[in-house]
N, C-alpha and C positions, 0 to 999 in steps of 0.2 A: 349155774355155770360160772366159774371164777372169772375175775377181771384182772388183767395184767397191766401194769404201768411200765412203759418202755421209754428209754431215751434213744431217739433215732436221729439219723441225718437224712435230710431230703435231697432231691435232685440238685438243688443249688448249693449243697454243702452246709446248710444251716442246721444247727442242732436244736431239737425240740422234744417235748414230751408227748406221748400218745397213749391213750387207753384203748384196750381191745378185749373183747370177750372171746374166750376159747375154752375148749375142753381141757387142754393142757398147754404147757409152755411152748412145745414144739409147734402146735397148731397156731399159737399166737405169733410166733416168729414168722411162720409161713404167710399168715394174713398180712402182716406188716410188709413183708417183702413184695407181696402181690400188689400192695398199694403204692409201691415205689420208694419205700424207705429202707435204709440200711440200719440194722439194729445194733446199737452200741451196748445197751444194757437193758435187761428186762427182769421184772419181778412181780410176783402176785400181790395184789392189794385188795382193799375192800371193793365190792361191786360198786360201779359208778352208776348212779341213777340221775339222768339229766333233769328229772322233774323235782328233785329234792335239792335244796340249797338252804343255807342259813338265812338268806334274805331273798325271797322270790318277788321281784318287782315286775315280772313280765306282764301282769294284768294291767299295769299302768300304760303300756304301750301296745295297743291293739295292732294287728297286722292289717295294713291298708291294701287296697288294690294296687297302688303304686309299688309297694314293697314286693308283692307277688310278681308284678310285671318285671321289675328289675332282676329278681331272682331267676325268673324264667329265661330272660335274655342272657344272663351270665352263665346259667347252667347249660343253655343251648350251645354257647360258644365253647365251653369245656368239653361237652359231649362230641361236638363236631370236630374238635381238635384231637379226639381219641383218648382223652383222659378217662380212666376208669371211674365208674359211678361213685364208689366209696371215696376215692381220693378227691373227686370233684366236689362231693358234698362236704368233705372235710375242709376244703379250701373255702367254700362259701360259708361254712359255720364260723370259721376263724375271722372272716372279714365282715360278718353280719353285725350291724349296729342295733337292730331292733331286738330287745331281750326275748320277747315271746317267739319271734321267728327263729332266733338263734337256738332256743331250747327245743323247738319242734324239729328243726333241721338236724340237731344233734341226735334226737330220738330216731328220726327217719334213717340217718346214717348208721346208727347202731343196729337197727332192724335189717337194713340192707346187708350190712356186714355179716349178719347171722344167716343170710340166705333168703330173706324175704324179698319179694319183688318190690320195685320202687312204688308201683301203684298201690299195692297192699299196705306198704309202710305208710304212705301218705293217707290212705283211707282211715287210719287210726286217729287222724287229727282233723276232723271235719270243721273245727273252728277256724282252720287256716286253709286247708285244701278241700273244697266242696266237691259235690258229685261231678260237676262239669270238669273241674281240673283233673280229678282222678280218672274219669272216663277217657279223657284225651290222652293222659299219660299211659293208661293201659293199652289204648289203641296204638300208640307209638311204640310201646314195647313189643306188642304182637307183630306189628308190621315192620319192625326194625328201622323205624324212621323217627326215633325219639327226638333227635335234634330239630327236625322239621316241625314236629308237633310242639315242642317247647317254643320255637319261634312263633308259631301260630298263636299259642297261648299268650306269649308276650305281646303280640300285636293286638289280640283281642282285649287283654287287660288294659293295655295302654289306651286303646280307643274308648273303653268303658270309663277309665279314669278321666280322660279328656272331656267326655260328655258330662260326667258327674261334676267336674270342676266348672264347666261352663254354666250348668244349671245353678250350682251353688253361688257362683259369682254374680249371676243375674239376680238371685234372691237376696244376696247379701245387702245390696243397697237399700231396697225397700224395707227389709227387716230392720236394718240399722236406723234408718230414718224414722220408722214407726216407733221403735223403742225410745229414740231421742225425743220424738214428739210427745209420746205418752209421759216420759219422765219430766219434761219441761212443764207440761200441762198439770201434772200432779203436784210438782213443786210449787207452781204459782197458785194452784187452788188451795193447797194445804198450808203454805207459809206466807204468800204475798197477800192474798185476798183478806185473811183475818186482820192484817195490819190496817188495810184500807177500810175494812168494815168497822174497826174501832174508831177511826177518824170520822167516818160518816155518822156513826151513832152519837159521838160527842158534839157534832155540829147540829144534829137534829134534822128533821125533814124526812120526807118520804122517798125511799129509794126507787129507781126505775124497776120495772118487773124483771127484766133480764138480770140486772145486778143483784136483786133480791134472790133470784133463783141460784146464782152462782154462790152467794153467801150461804144460802141454805145447803147447797151441795157441799161447800167447804166444811160447814159445821157437821153435816152428816158423815162425811168421810173422816173427820178428825175423831169421831166417836170410836173407841176401841172395839165396842161390840159390833158395830157395823163393819169395821175393818176385818174383824174375825169372820163375819158372815161372807164378805167378798172372797177372802182367802179360801174358806170352806167351799164356796160355790165353784171357784176355779179348780180346786183339788178334786171335787166331785165330778166336774166335767171331764178332767183329764182321766180320772179313774174309769168313768163310764165309757169314754172313747176307747181306752185300752182294753177294757173288758169286752166291749162289743166287737172290736177288731180281732180279738183272740178266737172268736167263733167264725165258722165258715159263712153262716148267714149274715153276720155283721159285716164281715169283709166284703161280701158281695154287694151289700147295700152301700157301704161307704165308698168302695171302689167304683161302683156305677155312678154315684153322685160325682166323684172326682172326674170321671171321663166326660161328664156332661157339663162341667163348669164352663162359663162363657169364654174365658181366655186361657186358663190353665188346662182345660180338658183336651184341647187339640195338641198341646205340647206333651201331655202325658201319653196320649195315644201314639203320637209319632215316635216318642222315645221308646215306648214299649215295642213298636214294630221294628225299630232300628236294633234294639237289644235282641229281640227274637231272631231276626234275620242274621245278624252277625254271629250269634251263638250257635244257631242251628247250622249255618254254613260252615263254621269252623269245626263243629263236631262231625258233620258229614264228610268234609274234606280230609279229616283225620282218620276216617275209617270206622267211626262209631255207627252201629246200626241205626236205621231211621227211627224205629220205635223207641229205642233207648235215648236217642237224641231228643225226641219230642218230650219224653218223660223228664229229662233233665231240664230242657228249656221251660217246660211247664212249671217246674219247681223254682225256677229262677226268674219267672216273669215279673214279679213285683206288683202284680195287680190280679185280683181274683177273677175278674171278668175276662181278662186276657188269658189267664190260666185255664179257665173253663173252655174257651175257644180252642186252645191248643190241645186240651184233652179230647175235645170233640174231633179234632183233626186226627189225633192218634187212633181213636176208635174207628174213624172212617177208613184209615189205612189198614187197620187190622181186618176190616170187612172187605178189603179189596178196592176201596175208593181212592179219591185224590185229596191231597191236602187243601188245594184251592177250593174245592167244592164244600168241604167242611167249614173252612174259614168264612166263606161267603154266606153260608147258612146262619152263622152266629152273628153276622152284621156288626162285627167289632173292628176288624181291620179295614183300612181304607181300600176303596175299589181298585186304585192303581196298584197297590201291593198285591192284591189278589190276582189281578190280571197278569202281572209280571211273573208271579209264582206259577200260574196256569200255563203260561208260555214255556217256562222252564220245564214243567212236567211233560208237556207235549213234545218238546224237542229233545228230552233226555238230558238236558243241561241244567238241572235244578240247582246244583251247587253254584255254578257260575251266575245264574240269574238271581238267586237269593243273596249272593254277595253284592250284586248291583243294587238290589233292593235296600240292603244295609247301607251302602254308600249314599244312595239317594236320600234316605230318611235321616241319616246322620247329618247330611247337609241341611235338610229341612229343619232338624232340631236346632242346629246352629243359627239358622236364619230366624226361627221362631224365638229363640232366646234373645237375639239382638233386638227383634221387634218388641218383645215383652219389656226389655230394659228401657227402650226408648219411650214406651207408653207409661211405665211405672214411675220413671223419674219425675215428670211433671205432676203426676197424680200425688206422689208423696210430698212434693213441695206444697201443693195445695192443701193436703191434709195437715202438714206441719203448720203452715200459715193459718189455717182455719182454727186449729186448737189454741195456738198462742194468741191469735187475734181475738178469739172469743173472750179470753180472759182480759185482754187489754181493753176491749170495748166495754166489758162489764165494769171495769174500774174507771174508765173515762166518762161514761154516761152521766154519773152523778156530779161530775165536775162543774157542769153548767149550773146545777142547782146550788152547789157549794159556793160558787162565785156570787150567786144572788143572795145567799144567806150572809156571806161576809160583807157585802155592800150594805145590807140592811142592819 
């Protein structure tokens, strides 16, 4: 199908260039007029492929949850204002700053312009629009409530981004302190202790046991062969973890361990329940069938044990059972969440009740994150002080003997 390059004037009277695919120039003019443009000049040109460019840097800027939330909110406003889909997508493409998002939206706009439904056009780009997003868009198209669904998607993505940011913020401090502590410790062991070791040897005398241990550790770590062994062991551990997590059995073992961790396990469980409830509630309220909703939620659970419990609930519903009964059998979800879901099923207000579950556990996650931060801060200070203090103690222990040697 040929591509036409047109110089057009928009509703505000601004002149711009647009590309459009059509069977002939007459159809191209018609498509542009339907999009709200006045055609000044049009000619056939080489087919435009949004995926081909001289320098494609879209891989350097992945599409974040926040990017999709902003797009959903803006698109909902345009649809609610009565702007045609193609024109709305064109507006959002022009103002998009993320190269990858811009490229994908251009492709979606081109497909919609050719008669493809919006959900099908988005389905071609799973790296940006996952099954959850596509299913809700499809439900919005079928029900004629696309703007409402887009607003729900924006709210869902904004809540998800907020929770992720809270967890990242909580983990940023301990990770940063740990890296600093390890860096300072290694710097002192590799560079400072050898200097003092030379002074100790020149003065003679027997070093304390702890100081001798730190000197031996420094000598061992300064050996290139031993350093290579450490790097190889770390690389092997990362590779082994990745290989194990790529299998279903490995994911089940690792995710089960994660759920049973002393402090983090409860946070992971509450976050999973909040994500399940918010996603399932949004899908149900948008008109997505229950079985399809559970399938999508299962694939976006983020934890294999939670996913297994959701799959069990899906099977239970297929057999005519209740979600709460299946979740209770798996013993993964908290009892309060199960009871609230059960009440929702009994009263026929599952959507409303599961939304309340999401609100409750999102608040629980926020409280758990704050508690975790308050616990981790003093622990990290103790770790940092312990690592640095151990080196200082190792260096100062021989000082008393050195003073005696100097006096003698």
